[in-house]
Phi, psi and omega in degrees: 000115181246133179227193172247112185299130176104359169286062189273352172299308178299325181294313182299317180299322182299314182298317181296318181299333184285015165294342169273115178309330184289353183258007182293317180298323178296326178295319176289331168302316174298325176297318175299312182293324185286336185249012182055044177250161172288326181193174182209152183216139176250121185241145181280125174258315175223123189103189182236165182211145178293345180207176171233093186292142181219136175292155183299322183303334186267357183298317176301323177295318179299317182296316182292329181295316177290309189299323179272007183053041185284350172306333181267358185224021186277103180301337188290344172306334185293339178279359186294320176308311178294320180301317175295322186278316188264327185106350175205150173210165177215184182298328182293358178270356184217352187208180179231161176301326179294320181286325180298322184292344179247009187271121175304320180305309175288318185277323182269328181257310189282309181308309179300338176269001178079029179238164178203306194256155181211162167216143176235132189250133182287124178229117179143175180245219182290321186271312183232136180230141171235161174245116178271104185264116185255126182254136180231153174276169181294328180288333177287332177082170179291164173295132174290164170305318177299315179294318178302319175301315178299321182288322177299325176290312185303330181302323175298324183281332186279338184308310178299317184295317182294319183291324176295316177296319177301312182308310180297322177300312180289329177294327175295320176302305178300325175293325175295321177295317181297329182287320176288328185292333181294335175255019175057033181264124173289128187221138172238132175273122182237139181276182181292339176272009180080010176272135179287122173279319185193150171240150174275176187300318182296323182288326176291326174295323184281322187263340187085170180293138174219146180296135177226018181245023180271136183278150178287163181295152177299139175218129175260342178218084190287140173297143176234112187285336182200175186282348171286144182235013183254148178294160182237160175264141180218000000 
């Protein structure tokens, strides 16, 4: 996938269009194109989100990530301090090419998928933070210092669009829960990772109070269990 690095106007427009939850995956395709990346994933780092948007190109990698239980061996978590401080991070913030050559995460997961390099862009404010995880192949090479500077600037432009889209997503969840409440049906909205996003009042009365405001674990390359990216009613 080849694009013109820095065509961030198109990318911002794609994020704004994602107030329709069905268009989030398309926004990830736009993110990959605008950053000369193989693929992109938008991950919750702090706070909760109704889905984990993923570009089509990254679906096989997400499947391999889950099957191999790589969430417990993902070295990229180590870049989080730089990510939070600077607004962007990459592998050079926590490792070296020599270490990568001997790393099971890079050699057993990423290499067979045709991937090697990454950068993750901070998207969000004080309450909620997401990571726009951009993946590159060995041939595409790592993100340059100039590109990382541009991505750090991009993080500030995407925050408002992502927060607006998230708000619309949760608004739709609440509307669905209210519709079931009208018939006194207990319903829980559950995300793809099995986390409860919200309960309607009937479900709360049935199950008792439970905390729903705990942030999920940090993930820079989040598992995608299936091709669907929407929460489900259960």
